[in-house]
C-alpha positions as a Markdown table, in Angstrom:
| # | Residue | x | y | z |
|---|---|---|---|---|
| 1 | Unk | 0.0 | 0.0 | 0.1 |
| 2 | Unk | 2.7 | 2.4 | 1.0 |
| 3 | Unk | 4.6 | 1.7 | -2.4 |
| 4 | Unk | 1.5 | 2.7 | -4.3 |
| 5 | Unk | 1.0 | 5.9 | -2.3 |
| 6 | Unk | 4.6 | 6.9 | -2.7 |
| 7 | Unk | 4.6 | 6.2 | -6.6 |
| 8 | Unk | 1.4 | 8.4 | -6.8 |
| 9 | Unk | 2.9 | 11.2 | -4.8 |
| 10 | Unk | 5.9 | 11.4 | -7.1 |
| 11 | Unk | 3.5 | 13.0 | -9.6 |
| 12 | Unk | 1.6 | 15.1 | -7.1 |
| 13 | Unk | 4.5 | 17.4 | -5.9 |
| 14 | Unk | 4.8 | 20.9 | -6.9 |
| 15 | Unk | 7.1 | 21.9 | -9.7 |
| 16 | Unk | 10.6 | 23.2 | -9.2 |
| 17 | Unk | 11.0 | 26.8 | -7.9 |
| 18 | Unk | 13.9 | 27.5 | -10.2 |
| 19 | Unk | 14.8 | 25.5 | -13.4 |
| 20 | Unk | 18.3 | 24.4 | -12.5 |
| 21 | Unk | 17.9 | 20.6 | -12.6 |
| 22 | Unk | 17.6 | 18.8 | -15.9 |
| 23 | Unk | 14.5 | 16.5 | -16.4 |
| 24 | Unk | 16.6 | 13.3 | -16.0 |
| 25 | Unk | 17.8 | 14.3 | -12.6 |
| 26 | Unk | 14.4 | 15.2 | -11.5 |
| 27 | Unk | 13.2 | 11.8 | -12.5 |
| 28 | Unk | 16.1 | 10.2 | -10.8 |
| 29 | Unk | 15.3 | 11.9 | -7.6 |
| 30 | Unk | 11.7 | 10.9 | -7.8 |
| 31 | Unk | 12.6 | 7.3 | -8.3 |
| 32 | Unk | 15.2 | 7.1 | -5.5 |
| 33 | Unk | 12.7 | 8.8 | -3.1 |
| 34 | Unk | 10.0 | 6.4 | -4.0 |
| 35 | Unk | 12.4 | 3.3 | -3.7 |
| 36 | Unk | 13.6 | 4.8 | -0.2 |
| 37 | Unk | 10.1 | 5.3 | 1.1 |
| 38 | Unk | 8.9 | 1.9 | -0.2 |
| 39 | Unk | 11.8 | 0.0 | 1.4 |
| 40 | Unk | 11.9 | 1.9 | 4.8 |
| 41 | Unk | 8.0 | 2.2 | 5.3 |
| 42 | Unk | 8.4 | 5.7 | 6.3 |
| 43 | Unk | 5.0 | 7.6 | 5.9 |
| 44 | Unk | 6.3 | 10.5 | 3.9 |
| 45 | Unk | 9.5 | 12.5 | 2.9 |
| 46 | Unk | 9.7 | 16.1 | 1.7 |
| 47 | Unk | 12.9 | 17.4 | 0.0 |
| 48 | Unk | 14.4 | 20.6 | -1.3 |
| 49 | Unk | 17.5 | 20.8 | -3.5 |
| 50 | Unk | 19.6 | 23.9 | -3.7 |
| 51 | Unk | 21.8 | 24.0 | -7.0 |
| 52 | Unk | 24.0 | 26.9 | -8.1 |
| 53 | Unk | 22.7 | 28.9 | -5.2 |
| 54 | Unk | 19.1 | 28.5 | -6.2 |
| 55 | Unk | 16.2 | 26.5 | -4.9 |
| 56 | Unk | 16.2 | 24.0 | -7.8 |
| 57 | Unk | 13.7 | 21.3 | -6.8 |
| 58 | Unk | 11.1 | 20.8 | -4.0 |
| 59 | Unk | 8.9 | 17.8 | -3.9 |
| 60 | Unk | 6.9 | 15.8 | -1.3 |
| 61 | Unk | 6.3 | 12.0 | -1.3 |
| 62 | Unk | 3.8 | 9.8 | 0.5 |
| 63 | Unk | 1.4 | 10.6 | 3.4 |
| 64 | Unk | 1.6 | 13.4 | 5.8 |
| 65 | Unk | -1.1 | 11.9 | 7.9 |
| 66 | Unk | -2.1 | 8.2 | 7.8 |
| 67 | Unk | -5.6 | 8.5 | 9.5 |
| 68 | Unk | -7.4 | 10.2 | 7.9 |
| 69 | Unk | -5.0 | 9.9 | 4.8 |
| 70 | Unk | -3.6 | 13.1 | 3.7 |
| 71 | Unk | -0.8 | 13.4 | 1.0 |
| 72 | Unk | 2.4 | 15.3 | 1.8 |
| 73 | Unk | 2.8 | 18.4 | -0.3 |
| 74 | Unk | 5.5 | 20.9 | -0.6 |
| 75 | Unk | 3.5 | 23.2 | 1.8 |
| 76 | Unk | 3.5 | 20.6 | 4.6 |
| 77 | Unk | 5.5 | 21.5 | 7.6 |
| 78 | Unk | 7.7 | 19.0 | 9.4 |
| 79 | Unk | 9.5 | 19.4 | 12.8 |
| 80 | Unk | 13.1 | 19.9 | 12.2 |
| 81 | Unk | 14.1 | 19.2 | 15.8 |
| 82 | Unk | 17.8 | 19.8 | 16.4 |
| 83 | Unk | 18.3 | 21.5 | 12.9 |
| 84 | Unk | 16.7 | 24.3 | 15.0 |
| 85 | Unk | 20.1 | 24.9 | 16.8 |
| 86 | Unk | 21.4 | 26.6 | 13.6 |
| 87 | Unk | 19.0 | 29.3 | 14.2 |
| 88 | Unk | 19.5 | 29.7 | 17.9 |
| 89 | Unk | 23.3 | 30.0 | 17.3 |
| 90 | Unk | 22.5 | 32.7 | 14.6 |
| 91 | Unk | 20.3 | 34.6 | 17.1 |
| 92 | Unk | 23.3 | 34.9 | 19.4 |
| 93 | Unk | 25.5 | 36.0 | 16.5 |
| 94 | Unk | 23.1 | 38.7 | 15.7 |
| 95 | Unk | 23.0 | 39.9 | 19.2 |
| 96 | Unk | 26.9 | 40.0 | 19.1 |
| 97 | Unk | 26.7 | 42.0 | 15.8 |
| 98 | Unk | 24.4 | 44.5 | 17.6 |
| 99 | Unk | 27.0 | 44.8 | 20.4 |
| 100 | Unk | 24.7 | 43.5 | 23.0 |
| 101 | Unk | 26.7 | 40.5 | 24.0 |
| 102 | Unk | 29.9 | 38.6 | 23.2 |
| 103 | Unk | 30.5 | 34.9 | 22.4 |
| 104 | Unk | 33.0 | 34.9 | 25.2 |
| 105 | Unk | 30.7 | 36.2 | 27.8 |
| 106 | Unk | 30.0 | 33.8 | 30.6 |
| 107 | Unk | 26.4 | 32.6 | 31.0 |
| 108 | Unk | 26.4 | 33.9 | 34.6 |
| 109 | Unk | 26.5 | 37.4 | 33.3 |
| 110 | Unk | 23.0 | 37.1 | 32.1 |
| 111 | Unk | 21.4 | 34.4 | 34.2 |
| 112 | Unk | 21.8 | 34.2 | 38.0 |
| 113 | Unk | 22.4 | 31.4 | 40.4 |
| 114 | Unk | 23.7 | 29.0 | 37.7 |
| 115 | Unk | 26.3 | 27.3 | 40.0 |
| 116 | Unk | 29.1 | 25.7 | 37.9 |
| 117 | Unk | 27.5 | 26.6 | 34.7 |
| 118 | Unk | 28.0 | 30.4 | 35.5 |
| 119 | Unk | 31.4 | 30.4 | 34.1 |
| 120 | Unk | 30.6 | 28.6 | 30.8 |
| 121 | Unk | 30.9 | 30.9 | 27.9 |
| 122 | Unk | 28.2 | 31.4 | 25.1 |
| 123 | Unk | 30.7 | 29.9 | 22.6 |
| 124 | Unk | 31.1 | 26.8 | 24.7 |
| 125 | Unk | 27.2 | 26.4 | 25.0 |
| 126 | Unk | 26.9 | 26.7 | 21.2 |
| 127 | Unk | 29.7 | 24.3 | 20.4 |
| 128 | Unk | 28.8 | 21.5 | 23.0 |
| 129 | Unk | 31.9 | 21.9 | 24.9 |
| 130 | Unk | 30.3 | 23.4 | 28.1 |
| 131 | Unk | 30.2 | 20.3 | 30.1 |
| 132 | Unk | 26.5 | 20.7 | 30.8 |
| 133 | Unk | 24.6 | 17.6 | 31.1 |
| 134 | Unk | 22.2 | 16.8 | 28.3 |
| 135 | Unk | 18.6 | 16.6 | 29.6 |
| 136 | Unk | 17.4 | 14.4 | 26.6 |
| 137 | Unk | 19.9 | 11.7 | 25.6 |
| 138 | Unk | 17.1 | 9.2 | 25.1 |
| 139 | Unk | 15.7 | 8.2 | 21.6 |
| 140 | Unk | 12.2 | 8.2 | 23.1 |
| 141 | Unk | 10.0 | 10.5 | 25.3 |
| 142 | Unk | 10.8 | 9.7 | 29.0 |
| 143 | Unk | 8.2 | 10.2 | 31.6 |
| 144 | Unk | 9.2 | 13.7 | 32.7 |
| 145 | Unk | 9.1 | 15.0 | 29.2 |
| 146 | Unk | 5.6 | 14.0 | 28.8 |
| 147 | Unk | 4.6 | 16.7 | 31.3 |
| 148 | Unk | 4.9 | 20.6 | 30.6 |
| 149 | Unk | 8.0 | 22.4 | 31.7 |
| 150 | Unk | 9.7 | 25.8 | 30.9 |
| 151 | Unk | 13.1 | 26.9 | 29.9 |
| 152 | Unk | 13.5 | 28.2 | 33.7 |
| 153 | Unk | 12.7 | 24.8 | 35.0 |
| 154 | Unk | 15.2 | 22.9 | 32.7 |
| 155 | Unk | 17.8 | 25.5 | 33.8 |
| 156 | Unk | 17.1 | 24.9 | 37.4 |
| 157 | Unk | 17.0 | 21.1 | 37.2 |
| 158 | Unk | 19.9 | 20.5 | 34.6 |
| 159 | Unk | 22.1 | 23.5 | 34.2 |
| 160 | Unk | 22.7 | 23.8 | 37.9 |
| 161 | Unk | 24.1 | 20.3 | 38.2 |
| 162 | Unk | 27.9 | 19.5 | 38.5 |
| 163 | Unk | 29.5 | 19.8 | 35.0 |
| 164 | Unk | 30.4 | 16.6 | 33.3 |
| 165 | Unk | 33.9 | 17.9 | 32.5 |
| 166 | Unk | 35.8 | 21.2 | 32.6 |
| 167 | Unk | 34.6 | 23.5 | 29.9 |
| 168 | Unk | 36.6 | 23.3 | 26.7 |
| 169 | Unk | 38.4 | 20.1 | 27.6 |
| 170 | Unk | 35.8 | 17.7 | 25.9 |
| 171 | Unk | 32.9 | 17.5 | 23.6 |
| 172 | Unk | 29.3 | 16.2 | 24.6 |
| 173 | Unk | 26.1 | 16.9 | 22.8 |
| 174 | Unk | 23.9 | 19.0 | 25.1 |
| 175 | Unk | 20.4 | 20.2 | 24.4 |
| 176 | Unk | 20.7 | 21.9 | 27.8 |
| 177 | Unk | 23.4 | 24.2 | 26.6 |
| 178 | Unk | 21.1 | 25.5 | 23.8 |
| 179 | Unk | 18.2 | 26.1 | 26.2 |
| 180 | Unk | 20.6 | 28.3 | 28.2 |
| 181 | Unk | 21.6 | 30.1 | 24.9 |
| 182 | Unk | 17.9 | 30.7 | 24.0 |
| 183 | Unk | 17.1 | 32.0 | 27.5 |
| 184 | Unk | 20.1 | 34.5 | 27.1 |
| 185 | Unk | 18.8 | 35.6 | 23.8 |
| 186 | Unk | 15.4 | 36.3 | 25.4 |
| 187 | Unk | 17.0 | 38.2 | 28.4 |
| 188 | Unk | 19.3 | 40.3 | 26.2 |
| 189 | Unk | 16.9 | 41.0 | 23.4 |
| 190 | Unk | 13.8 | 41.6 | 25.6 |
| 191 | Unk | 11.8 | 39.4 | 23.1 |
| 192 | Unk | 10.7 | 35.8 | 22.9 |
| 193 | Unk | 13.0 | 33.6 | 20.8 |
| 194 | Unk | 10.6 | 32.9 | 18.0 |
| 195 | Unk | 9.5 | 36.5 | 17.3 |
| 196 | Unk | 13.3 | 37.5 | 17.4 |
| 197 | Unk | 14.0 | 34.8 | 14.8 |
| 198 | Unk | 11.1 | 35.9 | 12.6 |
| 199 | Unk | 12.1 | 39.5 | 12.6 |
| 200 | Unk | 15.9 | 39.0 | 12.1 |
| 201 | Unk | 16.1 | 35.8 | 10.1 |
| 202 | Unk | 12.8 | 34.4 | 8.8 |
| 203 | Unk | 11.4 | 37.8 | 7.4 |
| 204 | Unk | 14.5 | 39.0 | 5.8 |
| 205 | Unk | 15.0 | 35.5 | 4.1 |
| 206 | Unk | 11.3 | 35.3 | 3.1 |
| 207 | Unk | 10.9 | 32.1 | 5.2 |
| 208 | Unk | 7.2 | 32.7 | 5.4 |
| 209 | Unk | 5.8 | 29.5 | 6.9 |
| 210 | Unk | 8.1 | 28.8 | 9.8 |
| 211 | Unk | 6.2 | 27.7 | 13.2 |
| 212 | Unk | 7.0 | 26.1 | 16.4 |
| 213 | Unk | 6.6 | 22.5 | 17.5 |
| 214 | Unk | 7.0 | 23.2 | 21.3 |
| 215 | Unk | 3.6 | 24.3 | 22.7 |
| 216 | Unk | 1.7 | 21.4 | 21.1 |
| 217 | Unk | 1.3 | 19.0 | 17.9 |
| 218 | Unk | 1.4 | 20.6 | 14.6 |
| 219 | Unk | -1.9 | 21.4 | 13.0 |
| 220 | Unk | -3.7 | 18.8 | 11.1 |
| 221 | Unk | -2.7 | 20.5 | 7.9 |
| 222 | Unk | 1.0 | 19.6 | 8.5 |
| 223 | Unk | 2.7 | 16.3 | 9.0 |
| 224 | Unk | 1.7 | 14.0 | 11.7 |
| 225 | Unk | 4.4 | 12.2 | 14.0 |
| 226 | Unk | 5.0 | 8.3 | 13.6 |
| 227 | Unk | 6.9 | 5.8 | 15.3 |
| 228 | Unk | 7.4 | 1.9 | 15.3 |
| 229 | Unk | 9.0 | -0.6 | 17.6 |
| 230 | Unk | 11.5 | -2.9 | 15.9 |
| 231 | Unk | 9.9 | -4.0 | 12.6 |
| 232 | Unk | 6.4 | -3.7 | 13.9 |
| 233 | Unk | 3.4 | -1.7 | 12.8 |
| 234 | Unk | 3.5 | 2.2 | 12.5 |
| 235 | Unk | 1.8 | 4.1 | 15.3 |
| 236 | Unk | 1.4 | 7.8 | 16.1 |
| 237 | Unk | 4.3 | 9.0 | 18.1 |
| 238 | Unk | 3.8 | 10.5 | 21.6 |
| 239 | Unk | 4.3 | 14.4 | 21.7 |
| 240 | Unk | 6.9 | 15.9 | 23.9 |
| 241 | Unk | 5.3 | 18.0 | 26.7 |
| 242 | Unk | 5.1 | 21.8 | 26.1 |
| 243 | Unk | 8.4 | 23.6 | 26.9 |
| 244 | Unk | 10.9 | 20.7 | 26.4 |
| 245 | Unk | 11.9 | 21.7 | 22.9 |
| 246 | Unk | 12.7 | 25.4 | 23.5 |
| 247 | Unk | 15.8 | 26.8 | 21.6 |
| 248 | Unk | 17.3 | 23.3 | 21.0 |
| 249 | Unk | 14.6 | 21.4 | 18.8 |
| 250 | Unk | 11.6 | 23.7 | 18.8 |
| 251 | Unk | 11.1 | 24.8 | 14.9 |
| 252 | Unk | 8.9 | 23.4 | 12.2 |
| 253 | Unk | 8.9 | 24.4 | 8.6 |
| 254 | Unk | 8.7 | 23.2 | 5.0 |
| 255 | Unk | 11.8 | 22.1 | 3.2 |
| 256 | Unk | 11.7 | 25.0 | 0.8 |
| 257 | Unk | 12.0 | 27.5 | 3.6 |
| 258 | Unk | 14.9 | 25.7 | 5.1 |
| 259 | Unk | 16.6 | 25.8 | 1.7 |
| 260 | Unk | 16.4 | 29.7 | 1.7 |
| 261 | Unk | 18.4 | 29.7 | 4.9 |
| 262 | Unk | 21.0 | 27.3 | 3.4 |
| 263 | Unk | 21.3 | 29.7 | 0.4 |
| 264 | Unk | 22.0 | 32.5 | 3.1 |
| 265 | Unk | 24.8 | 30.4 | 4.4 |
| 266 | Unk | 26.3 | 29.6 | 0.9 |
| 267 | Unk | 26.1 | 33.4 | 0.0 |
| 268 | Unk | 26.9 | 34.6 | 3.5 |
| 269 | Unk | 24.2 | 37.1 | 3.0 |
| 270 | Unk | 22.6 | 37.6 | 6.2 |
| 271 | Unk | 25.3 | 38.1 | 8.9 |
| 272 | Unk | 28.5 | 40.1 | 8.9 |
| 273 | Unk | 31.8 | 38.4 | 7.7 |
| 274 | Unk | 33.1 | 38.1 | 11.3 |
| 275 | Unk | 29.8 | 36.4 | 12.4 |
| 276 | Unk | 30.3 | 33.7 | 9.6 |
| 277 | Unk | 34.0 | 33.4 | 10.5 |
| 278 | Unk | 32.9 | 32.4 | 14.1 |
| 279 | Unk | 29.9 | 30.3 | 13.1 |
| 280 | Unk | 31.9 | 28.2 | 10.6 |
| 281 | Unk | 35.1 | 27.8 | 12.5 |
| 282 | Unk | 35.4 | 24.1 | 13.9 |
| 283 | Unk | 36.0 | 24.1 | 17.7 |
| 284 | Unk | 39.2 | 22.8 | 19.0 |
| 285 | Unk | 39.4 | 21.4 | 22.5 |
| 286 | Unk | 42.1 | 22.5 | 25.0 |
| 287 | Unk | 44.4 | 19.6 | 23.7 |
| 288 | Unk | 44.0 | 20.7 | 20.1 |
| 289 | Unk | 41.5 | 18.0 | 19.1 |
| 290 | Unk | 39.1 | 19.1 | 16.3 |
| 291 | Unk | 35.6 | 18.3 | 17.0 |
| 292 | Unk | 34.3 | 19.3 | 13.5 |
| 293 | Unk | 31.5 | 21.3 | 14.9 |
| 294 | Unk | 31.0 | 25.2 | 14.7 |
| 295 | Unk | 28.3 | 27.3 | 16.2 |
| 296 | Unk | 25.2 | 25.0 | 15.8 |
| 297 | Unk | 26.6 | 23.4 | 12.7 |
| 298 | Unk | 28.6 | 20.3 | 11.8 |
| 299 | Unk | 31.7 | 21.4 | 10.0 |
| 300 | Unk | 33.2 | 18.3 | 8.0 |
| 301 | Unk | 35.2 | 17.4 | 5.1 |
| 302 | Unk | 33.5 | 14.4 | 3.4 |
| 303 | Unk | 35.2 | 12.9 | 0.3 |
| 304 | Unk | 37.3 | 16.0 | -0.2 |
| 305 | Unk | 34.4 | 18.4 | 0.0 |
| 306 | Unk | 33.4 | 20.8 | 2.8 |
| 307 | Unk | 30.1 | 19.9 | 4.1 |
| 308 | Unk | 28.1 | 21.9 | 6.8 |
| 309 | Unk | 24.7 | 21.4 | 8.3 |
| 310 | Unk | 22.9 | 19.5 | 11.1 |
| 311 | Unk | 20.6 | 16.5 | 11.6 |
| 312 | Unk | 17.5 | 16.4 | 13.8 |
| 313 | Unk | 15.5 | 13.8 | 15.6 |
| 314 | Unk | 12.5 | 13.9 | 17.9 |
| 315 | Unk | 9.5 | 11.9 | 18.6 |
| 316 | Unk | 8.1 | 10.9 | 15.3 |
| 317 | Unk | 10.2 | 13.2 | 13.2 |
| 318 | Unk | 13.8 | 13.0 | 11.7 |
| 319 | Unk | 15.5 | 15.7 | 9.6 |
| 320 | Unk | 18.5 | 16.3 | 7.6 |
| 321 | Unk | 20.1 | 19.6 | 6.4 |
| 322 | Unk | 23.4 | 19.5 | 4.4 |
| 323 | Unk | 25.1 | 22.1 | 2.7 |
| 324 | Unk | 28.2 | 22.0 | 0.3 |
| 325 | Unk | 29.0 | 25.8 | 0.2 |
| 326 | Unk | 31.9 | 25.5 | -2.2 |
| 327 | Unk | 29.6 | 23.7 | -4.6 |
| 328 | Unk | 26.7 | 26.1 | -3.9 |
| 329 | Unk | 24.6 | 23.0 | -3.3 |
| 330 | Unk | 22.3 | 21.8 | -0.5 |
| 331 | Unk | 20.0 | 19.0 | 0.2 |
| 332 | Unk | 17.1 | 19.0 | 2.8 |
| 333 | Unk | 15.2 | 16.0 | 3.7 |
| 334 | Unk | 12.4 | 16.0 | 6.2 |
| 335 | Unk | 10.4 | 13.0 | 7.3 |
| 336 | Unk | 7.6 | 12.2 | 9.7 |
| 337 | Unk | 9.1 | 9.0 | 11.0 |
| 338 | Unk | 11.6 | 8.2 | 13.7 |
| 339 | Unk | 13.3 | 5.0 | 12.4 |
| 340 | Unk | 14.4 | 5.5 | 8.9 |
| 341 | Unk | 17.4 | 7.8 | 8.5 |
| 342 | Unk | 16.7 | 10.8 | 6.1 |
| 343 | Unk | 20.6 | 11.1 | 5.8 |
| 344 | Unk | 20.4 | 7.8 | 3.6 |
| 345 | Unk | 17.9 | 9.6 | 1.2 |
| 346 | Unk | 20.1 | 12.7 | 1.4 |
| 347 | Unk | 23.2 | 10.6 | 0.3 |
| 348 | Unk | 21.3 | 9.4 | -2.8 |
| 349 | Unk | 20.1 | 12.8 | -3.7 |
| 350 | Unk | 23.6 | 14.3 | -3.2 |
| 351 | Unk | 24.9 | 11.5 | -5.5 |
| 352 | Unk | 22.5 | 12.8 | -8.2 |
| 353 | Unk | 23.1 | 16.5 | -7.9 |
| 354 | Unk | 26.8 | 17.0 | -6.8 |
| 355 | Unk | 29.4 | 17.0 | -9.5 |
| 356 | Unk | 31.3 | 13.7 | -9.3 |
| 357 | Unk | 34.9 | 13.6 | -8.4 |
| 358 | Unk | 36.8 | 12.0 | -11.1 |
| 359 | Unk | 37.4 | 8.7 | -9.2 |
| 360 | Unk | 33.5 | 8.5 | -8.5 |
| 361 | Unk | 32.7 | 9.1 | -12.2 |
| 362 | Unk | 35.1 | 6.5 | -13.2 |
| 363 | Unk | 33.8 | 4.0 | -10.7 |
| 364 | Unk | 30.1 | 4.7 | -12.0 |
| 365 | Unk | 31.3 | 4.2 | -15.6 |
| 366 | Unk | 33.0 | 0.9 | -14.9 |
| 367 | Unk | 29.9 | -0.3 | -13.0 |
| 368 | Unk | 27.5 | 0.7 | -15.6 |
| 369 | Unk | 29.6 | -1.1 | -18.2 |
| 370 | Unk | 29.6 | -4.2 | -16.1 |
| 371 | Unk | 25.8 | -4.1 | -16.0 |
| 372 | Unk | 25.8 | -4.1 | -19.7 |
| 373 | Unk | 28.5 | -6.7 | -20.1 |
| 374 | Unk | 31.2 | -4.3 | -21.5 |
| 375 | Unk | 34.4 | -2.6 | -20.5 |
| 376 | Unk | 36.4 | 0.4 | -21.5 |
| 377 | Unk | 39.7 | -1.5 | -21.7 |
| 378 | Unk | 41.8 | 1.7 | -21.9 |
| 379 | Unk | 40.9 | 2.1 | -18.2 |
| 380 | Unk | 42.5 | -1.1 | -17.2 |
| 381 | Unk | 46.1 | -2.5 | -17.0 |
| 382 | Unk | 47.2 | -5.6 | -18.8 |
| 383 | Unk | 46.6 | -7.5 | -15.8 |
| 384 | Unk | 43.1 | -5.9 | -15.3 |
| 385 | Unk | 42.1 | -6.8 | -18.9 |
| 386 | Unk | 43.4 | -10.4 | -18.6 |
| 387 | Unk | 40.9 | -11.0 | -15.7 |
| 388 | Unk | 38.1 | -9.3 | -17.6 |
| 389 | Unk | 37.4 | -12.2 | -19.8 |
| 390 | Unk | 34.3 | -12.6 | -22.0 |
| 391 | Unk | 33.0 | -15.1 | -19.5 |
| 392 | Unk | 33.6 | -12.6 | -16.6 |
| 393 | Unk | 31.8 | -9.8 | -18.4 |
| 394 | Unk | 28.9 | -12.1 | -19.3 |
| 395 | Unk | 28.6 | -13.2 | -15.7 |
| 396 | Unk | 28.6 | -9.5 | -14.6 |
| 397 | Unk | 26.0 | -8.6 | -17.1 |
| 398 | Unk | 23.8 | -11.5 | -16.0 |
| 399 | Unk | 24.0 | -10.8 | -12.4 |
| 400 | Unk | 24.3 | -7.0 | -12.2 |
| 401 | Unk | 22.2 | -6.0 | -15.2 |
| 402 | Unk | 18.9 | -7.0 | -13.8 |
| 403 | Unk | 19.3 | -5.1 | -10.5 |
| 404 | Unk | 18.2 | -2.0 | -12.2 |
| 405 | Unk | 19.3 | 1.7 | -11.5 |
| 406 | Unk | 22.2 | 2.8 | -9.3 |
| 407 | Unk | 20.9 | 4.7 | -6.2 |
| 408 | Unk | 24.4 | 5.5 | -4.8 |
| 409 | Unk | 28.0 | 5.0 | -5.2 |
| 410 | Unk | 30.0 | 6.3 | -2.2 |
| 411 | Unk | 33.7 | 5.9 | -1.4 |
| 412 | Unk | 33.8 | 4.1 | 1.9 |
| 413 | Unk | 37.6 | 4.1 | 2.6 |
| 414 | Unk | 40.9 | 4.5 | 0.8 |
| 415 | Unk | 44.3 | 2.9 | 1.4 |
| 416 | Unk | 47.6 | 2.0 | -0.3 |
| 417 | Unk | 48.9 | -1.6 | -1.1 |
| 418 | Unk | 51.5 | -2.9 | -3.5 |
| 419 | Unk | 52.2 | 0.5 | -5.1 |
| 420 | Unk | 48.4 | 0.9 | -5.9 |
| 421 | Unk | 45.6 | 2.9 | -4.3 |
| 422 | Unk | 42.9 | 0.8 | -3.0 |
| 423 | Unk | 39.4 | 2.2 | -2.8 |
| 424 | Unk | 36.4 | 0.5 | -1.4 |
| 425 | Unk | 33.1 | 1.7 | -2.7 |
| 426 | Unk | 29.7 | 1.3 | -1.2 |
| 427 | Unk | 27.1 | 0.7 | -4.0 |
| 428 | Unk | 23.3 | 0.7 | -3.8 |
| 429 | Unk | 21.8 | -0.9 | -6.8 |
| 430 | Unk | 18.1 | -1.9 | -7.1 |
| 431 | Unk | 17.4 | -3.9 | -4.0 |
| 432 | Unk | 21.0 | -4.9 | -3.4 |
| 433 | Unk | 23.9 | -3.4 | -1.2 |
| 434 | Unk | 27.1 | -4.1 | -3.0 |
| 435 | Unk | 30.8 | -3.2 | -2.5 |
| 436 | Unk | 33.5 | -2.8 | -5.1 |
| 437 | Unk | 37.1 | -3.1 | -4.4 |
| 438 | Unk | 39.1 | -0.9 | -6.8 |
| 439 | Unk | 42.9 | -1.1 | -7.0 |
| 440 | Unk | 44.7 | 1.3 | -9.4 |
| 441 | Unk | 48.1 | 2.9 | -10.0 |
| 442 | Unk | 48.9 | 6.6 | -9.6 |
| 443 | Unk | 48.8 | 7.0 | -13.5 |
| 444 | Unk | 45.0 | 6.2 | -13.2 |
| 445 | Unk | 45.1 | 2.7 | -14.7 |
| 446 | Unk | 42.9 | 0.1 | -12.8 |
| 447 | Unk | 44.3 | -3.3 | -11.9 |
| 448 | Unk | 40.9 | -4.4 | -10.7 |
| 449 | Unk | 37.4 | -3.5 | -9.9 |
| 450 | Unk | 35.7 | -6.4 | -8.1 |
| 451 | Unk | 32.2 | -6.4 | -7.3 |
| 452 | Unk | 30.6 | -8.4 | -4.5 |
| 453 | Unk | 27.4 | -8.3 | -2.3 |
| 454 | Unk | 28.1 | -6.3 | 0.8 |
| 455 | Unk | 28.4 | -8.2 | 4.1 |
| 456 | Unk | 27.0 | -7.2 | 7.5 |
């Protein structure tokens, strides 16, 4: 049933907001999204793609609500959970630009009676190096979180506890730190956090439909939250009590609006250069260890590309926001499930929209050739061509050809052996998870490209 709904929804999404993707890429995105939903059982997914600094494609697939059945559309809003941290961090930077605070101010300057947390700086709160114990490490809603709370109550209960480590000496994810940061934004600005974000971020960027997911469930016109236990049936997910999501995981929006924020990060168009430098500088611990996290943003180099962004997870929702600023590309995936990773779908879409590295393009070409029972023998050494006999090519065609489209080719790891570079590729093709071991010389010639089914 879900497969049929997904395939139907492929044709119900709104058209792209800027014609930056070719029809073949759009068709491939639709197909891989439909496949992902059918395999995972997630009720729906909604995506946005930024290409060349523009919103190039927005599409929704599946059901935003299961009972009564309501198709997801590009206007459907989803909880983005911890992706919200990007905006809380930006609010602090805006106040610093206004001269009202400094990232190196201690929290105790603004909030009284914090105990050990008083000496923690705003920068440490926003980089998870504060030592404040996280109040929500579970992947479910514990009993206390089913009841209403407030930022003050979270601070009194959690921020005043002994620190888990000396600030700046370790890294530990902490929603508590962002609650403190949000409370400081409200204290310094004299405004509630959401109106502050609307005035200084959402309105300038024309993010017109952002709402909050903290005071109660999203309206029936938006996505419902769903969960499952093990491989069991899908059920409505319990809602966190009001107040628990403040500043750390409290926003909801449609992917197209989040894409506008991503463009502002790519273009560095909203904040001052000094603010972006602070935001996008990865934190180093006291011993020099790089934790690959800036101010509310992951800062990573993945397969030779700078990638920033954040993931989010709450009760019944998962979110993935990934930005490749040097490529002026971003992929947003929002889902109303809490068991199937939107990052997996994000990987597939990135494979389709990012320009491939030369090694990736070659691996794809070789694999496609194998599916057709052919090989470009100029790519291989004499030894490689010796191995690729007509019988081997026939077997490759017979076994790989029927699998269908390639959903993903991703470099898993790279090493050196015998004067050659060894690359291990992860390949998703049809319903199969495969791996390929590629060995080649510095001049680019391949000695082997062996494909097998991936093990556990």
